[in-house]
matplotlib code that plots the C-alpha trace (Angstrom):
import matplotlib.pyplot as plt

x = [139.0, 136.9, 138.3, 137.4, 133.8, 133.5, 134.9, 132.4, 129.4, 130.4, 130.9, 127.4, 125.9, 127.9, 127.0, 123.3, 123.8, 125.6, 122.8, 120.1, 121.9, 122.4, 118.8, 117.6, 119.7, 118.3, 114.8, 115.1, 115.9, 112.6, 111.7, 113.0, 110.4, 107.7, 108.4, 105.1, 103.3, 105.2, 104.8, 101.0, 100.9, 103.0, 100.7, 99.4, 100.5, 104.1, 103.7, 105.6, 105.0, 104.7, 108.2, 109.5, 107.7, 109.4, 112.9, 114.0, 113.2, 114.9, 118.0, 118.1, 118.1, 121.1, 123.2, 122.1, 123.7, 126.8, 127.5, 127.0, 130.1, 132.0, 131.1, 132.2, 135.6, 135.8, 134.9, 138.3, 140.0, 137.5, 135.3, 131.6, 130.7, 132.2, 130.7, 127.2, 127.4, 128.4, 125.5, 123.0, 124.3, 124.0, 120.5, 119.1, 120.5, 119.0, 115.5, 115.9, 117.0, 114.1, 111.8, 113.0, 112.1, 109.3, 111.6, 111.9, 115.6, 116.3, 114.4, 116.4, 119.7, 118.6, 116.4, 118.0, 121.7, 122.1, 119.6, 120.5, 124.2, 123.6, 121.5, 124.3, 126.9, 124.7, 123.7, 127.3, 128.4, 125.5, 125.2, 128.9, 129.5, 126.8, 127.8, 131.3, 130.0, 128.2, 129.0, 128.2, 125.2, 123.4, 124.3, 120.8, 119.1, 121.4, 121.5, 117.7, 117.3, 119.6, 118.3, 114.8, 115.0, 115.3, 112.5, 110.2, 111.1, 108.2, 105.8, 106.2, 107.1, 104.1, 101.3, 103.3, 104.0, 100.4, 99.2, 101.9, 101.2, 97.5, 98.3, 101.6, 101.9, 104.6, 107.5, 107.3, 106.8, 110.1, 111.8, 110.7, 111.5, 114.9, 115.9, 114.7, 116.5, 119.8, 119.8, 118.6, 121.1, 124.1, 123.2, 122.8, 126.0, 128.0, 127.0, 128.2, 131.7, 133.7, 134.6, 138.2, 140.4, 140.8, 137.0, 136.6, 139.2, 137.8, 134.1, 133.9, 135.5, 133.8, 135.4, 138.8, 138.3, 137.3, 140.4, 142.5, 140.8, 141.1, 137.4, 137.9, 138.1, 139.3, 137.1, 139.4, 139.0, 135.2, 134.9, 136.4, 133.7, 130.5, 128.7, 129.2, 127.5, 124.7, 124.0, 124.1, 121.5, 119.2, 119.4, 118.6, 115.6, 114.3, 114.6, 113.6, 110.2, 109.5, 110.9, 108.7, 105.6, 107.1, 107.9, 104.4, 102.2, 100.3, 99.5, 98.4, 96.1, 94.7, 94.3, 94.2, 92.3, 90.4, 90.9, 92.8, 92.0, 94.0, 97.2, 99.2, 97.9, 99.1, 102.5, 102.8, 101.6, 104.1, 106.8, 105.7, 105.9, 109.2, 110.8, 109.3, 110.1, 113.8, 113.9, 111.7, 113.4, 116.8, 116.1, 114.6, 117.6, 119.8, 117.6, 116.3, 119.1, 119.5, 118.5, 115.4, 114.2, 114.9, 113.1, 110.0, 110.0, 110.4, 107.7, 105.3, 106.1, 105.5, 102.0, 101.3, 102.5, 100.4, 97.3, 97.9, 97.8, 94.3, 92.8, 90.8, 88.0, 85.3, 87.3, 86.2, 89.8, 89.5, 88.7, 90.6, 91.5, 92.6, 94.7, 96.5, 97.2, 98.6, 100.7, 102.2, 103.1, 104.7, 106.7, 107.8, 108.9, 110.8, 112.4, 113.8, 116.3, 117.8, 118.5, 119.4, 121.8, 124.1, 124.1, 124.8, 127.7, 129.2, 128.6, 130.2, 133.0, 133.8, 133.6, 137.1, 136.2, 132.5, 131.8, 133.4, 132.2, 128.7, 129.1, 129.6, 126.7, 124.5, 124.9, 122.5, 119.8, 120.2, 120.2, 117.2, 115.3, 116.1, 115.3, 112.0, 110.8, 111.5, 110.1, 106.8, 106.6, 107.2, 104.7, 102.1, 102.7, 102.4, 99.5, 97.7, 98.2, 100.9, 99.6, 102.6, 105.0, 103.5, 103.8, 107.4, 108.2, 106.5, 108.6, 111.8, 111.0, 110.7, 114.1, 115.5, 114.1, 115.8, 119.2, 118.9, 118.3, 121.6, 123.6, 126.2, 129.0, 132.4, 135.3, 138.6, 141.9, 144.4, 144.6, 148.2, 148.0, 151.3, 151.6, 151.7, 148.3, 146.5, 144.0, 144.6, 140.8, 141.0, 143.9, 141.9, 139.0, 141.2, 142.6, 139.2]
y = [212.1, 212.7, 209.6, 207.5, 208.9, 208.1, 204.6, 204.0, 205.3, 203.0, 200.2, 200.7, 200.3, 197.2, 195.8, 196.2, 194.5, 191.6, 191.4, 191.4, 188.8, 186.5, 186.9, 186.2, 183.0, 181.7, 182.7, 180.5, 177.5, 177.7, 174.2, 172.7, 174.5, 173.5, 169.8, 169.3, 170.2, 167.5, 165.1, 165.5, 164.8, 161.7, 159.1, 156.3, 153.7, 154.7, 152.8, 155.2, 155.2, 158.5, 158.1, 157.5, 160.6, 162.7, 161.1, 163.3, 166.4, 165.2, 164.1, 167.4, 169.2, 167.2, 167.7, 171.4, 172.0, 169.8, 171.4, 174.8, 173.9, 172.6, 175.6, 177.9, 176.3, 176.6, 180.2, 180.9, 179.5, 180.1, 183.0, 183.1, 183.4, 180.0, 178.3, 179.6, 178.6, 175.0, 175.1, 176.1, 173.2, 170.6, 171.9, 172.1, 168.7, 167.1, 168.3, 167.3, 163.7, 163.4, 164.0, 160.8, 158.3, 157.1, 155.5, 157.0, 156.1, 158.0, 161.0, 160.7, 160.8, 163.5, 165.7, 164.9, 164.8, 166.8, 169.5, 169.8, 170.0, 172.7, 174.8, 174.5, 175.9, 178.8, 179.5, 179.4, 182.1, 184.5, 185.8, 186.1, 187.9, 190.4, 190.9, 191.9, 195.0, 196.5, 197.6, 195.6, 197.8, 196.2, 192.6, 191.5, 193.4, 192.2, 188.6, 188.7, 190.0, 187.4, 184.4, 185.8, 185.1, 181.4, 181.5, 183.3, 180.8, 178.5, 181.5, 181.2, 177.6, 176.2, 177.7, 177.3, 173.7, 172.9, 174.4, 172.6, 169.3, 169.6, 170.1, 168.1, 165.8, 165.6, 164.4, 167.0, 169.7, 168.7, 168.8, 172.3, 173.6, 172.0, 173.6, 177.0, 176.9, 175.8, 178.7, 181.4, 180.6, 180.4, 183.8, 185.5, 184.0, 186.2, 189.3, 188.0, 189.0, 190.1, 193.8, 194.9, 194.8, 198.6, 199.1, 196.7, 198.5, 201.9, 201.1, 198.7, 200.3, 198.0, 195.0, 196.6, 197.4, 193.9, 192.5, 194.7, 193.4, 189.7, 189.2, 187.2, 183.6, 180.8, 177.7, 175.5, 178.1, 178.4, 174.6, 174.9, 177.2, 176.0, 178.8, 177.1, 173.9, 175.8, 177.8, 174.5, 172.8, 175.9, 176.2, 172.5, 172.6, 176.0, 175.4, 171.7, 172.5, 174.8, 172.4, 169.7, 171.8, 173.0, 169.5, 168.2, 171.3, 170.2, 166.9, 168.6, 170.9, 168.1, 165.3, 166.7, 169.9, 168.8, 171.8, 170.4, 173.4, 175.5, 173.5, 175.4, 178.7, 177.7, 176.7, 180.1, 181.9, 180.1, 181.2, 184.8, 184.6, 182.8, 185.4, 188.4, 187.0, 186.7, 190.4, 191.6, 189.6, 190.3, 194.0, 193.7, 191.8, 194.7, 197.0, 194.8, 192.2, 188.7, 186.8, 188.8, 188.2, 184.4, 184.0, 185.8, 183.8, 180.4, 181.0, 182.3, 179.3, 176.8, 178.3, 178.2, 174.6, 173.5, 175.2, 173.5, 170.1, 170.8, 171.6, 169.0, 169.1, 169.9, 172.4, 176.0, 177.0, 175.1, 178.4, 179.2, 182.8, 181.7, 178.8, 181.2, 183.7, 180.9, 179.5, 182.9, 183.4, 179.9, 180.8, 184.1, 182.5, 179.8, 182.5, 184.2, 181.4, 181.9, 185.6, 185.7, 182.8, 184.1, 187.4, 185.7, 183.8, 187.0, 188.8, 186.1, 184.9, 187.8, 188.3, 187.1, 183.3, 183.8, 181.6, 178.5, 179.2, 179.6, 176.5, 174.5, 176.2, 175.5, 171.8, 172.0, 173.2, 170.1, 167.7, 169.3, 169.3, 165.7, 164.3, 166.2, 165.8, 162.0, 161.7, 163.3, 161.0, 157.9, 159.1, 159.6, 156.1, 154.6, 156.6, 158.1, 161.7, 164.3, 165.1, 163.6, 165.2, 168.6, 168.1, 167.1, 170.1, 172.5, 170.9, 171.3, 175.0, 175.4, 173.8, 176.2, 179.2, 178.0, 177.6, 180.9, 182.7, 181.3, 181.9, 184.7, 186.0, 184.3, 186.1, 184.7, 186.6, 184.5, 182.8, 181.6, 177.9, 176.0, 173.2, 170.6, 171.6, 171.6, 168.8, 166.9, 167.1, 170.9, 171.0, 168.9, 171.3, 174.2, 172.3, 171.2]
z = [19.0, 15.9, 14.3, 17.3, 17.3, 13.6, 14.1, 16.9, 14.9, 12.0, 14.5, 15.9, 12.4, 11.8, 15.2, 14.5, 11.1, 12.7, 15.3, 12.7, 10.5, 13.5, 14.7, 11.2, 10.9, 14.2, 13.1, 10.0, 12.3, 14.2, 12.9, 16.2, 18.3, 15.9, 16.3, 18.2, 14.9, 13.0, 15.8, 15.8, 12.1, 12.0, 10.3, 12.5, 9.9, 10.6, 13.9, 16.2, 20.0, 21.8, 23.2, 19.7, 18.4, 21.1, 20.5, 17.4, 19.4, 22.6, 20.7, 18.8, 22.2, 23.3, 20.1, 20.0, 23.4, 22.7, 19.3, 20.9, 23.0, 20.0, 17.9, 20.7, 20.7, 16.9, 17.2, 18.7, 15.6, 12.7, 11.6, 12.7, 9.1, 8.4, 11.5, 10.8, 7.2, 8.3, 10.7, 8.0, 5.8, 8.6, 9.8, 6.3, 5.3, 8.5, 7.7, 4.0, 4.9, 7.4, 4.4, 2.8, 5.5, 7.8, 10.3, 13.8, 13.8, 10.6, 12.0, 15.2, 13.2, 10.7, 12.7, 16.0, 15.3, 12.1, 12.7, 16.4, 15.5, 12.9, 15.2, 17.8, 15.4, 14.5, 18.1, 19.4, 17.0, 16.5, 20.1, 21.0, 17.6, 18.4, 22.0, 21.0, 19.3, 22.3, 25.8, 28.9, 29.7, 26.7, 27.4, 28.3, 25.5, 22.7, 24.0, 24.2, 20.7, 19.1, 20.9, 20.6, 16.8, 17.5, 20.0, 17.4, 14.7, 15.2, 14.9, 11.2, 10.9, 12.7, 10.6, 7.4, 8.2, 9.0, 5.7, 3.7, 5.5, 4.6, 0.9, 0.3, 3.3, 6.0, 4.0, 1.2, 3.9, 5.5, 2.2, 1.3, 4.8, 4.8, 1.4, 2.5, 5.9, 4.2, 1.7, 4.1, 6.9, 4.6, 3.0, 6.3, 7.6, 5.3, 7.3, 10.7, 11.8, 14.9, 15.3, 14.7, 17.8, 17.8, 17.8, 20.7, 22.7, 22.1, 22.4, 25.2, 28.2, 30.6, 29.0, 29.2, 32.9, 33.5, 32.0, 34.3, 37.4, 36.4, 35.8, 32.6, 33.8, 31.5, 31.4, 33.6, 36.3, 35.8, 36.2, 39.7, 41.0, 42.7, 40.9, 37.6, 38.8, 40.5, 37.3, 35.4, 37.5, 37.6, 33.8, 33.3, 35.6, 34.4, 30.7, 30.9, 32.2, 29.3, 26.7, 28.0, 27.1, 23.8, 22.6, 23.3, 22.9, 19.8, 21.4, 24.6, 22.7, 20.6, 23.1, 26.6, 25.9, 22.9, 20.6, 17.6, 15.4, 17.9, 17.9, 15.2, 16.6, 20.1, 18.8, 17.1, 20.2, 22.3, 19.8, 20.1, 23.9, 23.7, 21.5, 23.2, 26.6, 25.7, 24.7, 27.6, 30.4, 28.9, 29.1, 32.6, 33.8, 32.8, 35.0, 37.9, 38.2, 36.7, 39.8, 40.5, 36.9, 37.1, 40.4, 39.1, 35.8, 37.6, 40.1, 37.4, 35.2, 38.1, 38.6, 34.8, 34.5, 37.5, 36.0, 32.7, 34.5, 35.7, 32.2, 30.4, 27.7, 30.3, 32.3, 32.5, 31.6, 28.2, 26.6, 23.4, 24.5, 27.9, 26.5, 24.1, 26.8, 29.0, 26.2, 25.5, 29.1, 29.3, 26.2, 27.7, 31.0, 29.2, 27.0, 30.1, 30.5, 27.0, 27.6, 31.3, 31.5, 28.8, 30.6, 34.0, 32.4, 31.0, 34.4, 36.5, 34.2, 31.8, 28.0, 26.9, 27.2, 27.0, 24.0, 25.5, 29.0, 27.9, 25.7, 28.9, 30.6, 27.6, 28.0, 30.8, 28.4, 26.3, 29.2, 30.8, 27.5, 26.8, 30.2, 30.8, 27.2, 27.1, 30.6, 29.5, 26.5, 28.6, 31.3, 28.5, 27.2, 30.7, 32.1, 29.1, 30.3, 31.0, 34.6, 36.5, 34.0, 34.8, 38.5, 38.2, 36.0, 38.6, 41.3, 39.4, 39.0, 42.7, 43.2, 40.6, 42.6, 45.8, 44.0, 42.3, 45.6, 47.1, 43.9, 44.1, 41.9, 42.3, 43.9, 42.5, 43.0, 41.0, 37.7, 38.1, 38.8, 38.9, 36.4, 39.1, 40.3, 36.9, 36.5, 33.2, 32.5, 32.8, 30.3, 27.9, 28.2, 27.2, 24.2, 22.8]

ax = plt.figure().add_subplot(projection="3d")
ax.plot(x, y, z, "-o")
ax.set_aspect("equal")
plt.show()
């Protein structure tokens, strides 16, 4: 008994080290959420339209989510240390290559594809690795802490990037940030690992109990449930609304509200809200329930997005303090998605196949971010404002509320499917 207690104490220390390293690696990749700062500083003589300025960010969201799925599958074969190191190499290289061009298509490949892919690899490994060290009662908290690192990333990137751009220009700034990201992520990756099988068996009784009651569902079974597709749509709508604001925030502050000096501060404030919201809402979801927290955050976000649509340079709400408070709250409500949906995936479908199952769920984040971000850019090009994009985002959040209310945990009783009944697509999914 004493040996088990000693093993668990050591495991707790190792678990927090893994959590800290994973959080730090994601914190270093905050350049994605700071895209609006780079976008606002793209020189006019580069000749980019607003839609082109949004494209690298939108494509990064797509490949971020796709490579989260690929990384989750690789995680069953390779160590998280190797996958995160590869992610750091891809992400850093993407930003470095971006620094060498003024073409929107090179930025779309380098910042969009390479950076997005690298972040996906890191994201797919950091959270599952940390969750395996802790009991189910801490799922929301640990998930919130790890992904909170990514949300907080732009808190340091935005002000640093703005200062570097003022002194060295956009391209040199991208070069310096890319080199720093590459080195930091690869170093921190060396501290991320899975717990030994014995520790997991002794320390996570809830996971052991779940296995006995057939609550761990393989991905091909998950894809048969209506709950998966409902979760997917809710995630796409809820996260997409926040990503639309994040990707265009600096332009919104500069052009719509007329406070350009506030843009970098606003991006950092949103990052603080984003990171803090992930931890806070993750913790609250452990106490109050996942659905209750999501409904509250979606309704709150819809109100904030609608208010943002009414603010202009002459508005009484165009007050720096009020704007910062609003931006922090928007970030916090967006952050709820990134801590609660991993927890819901684990609650509904178990821990054994969590990485791959959540990889499929996370595709919704990429699609929602791509569609609403690009839609906002196109609407801005066509109408000269983001007003219609705000209203569409608020409407999507209301739909997400309705779907969340009807969502309930699946009740499956058998995992033994005869070979003759197995869909070839499902087999392919399991062999990815």
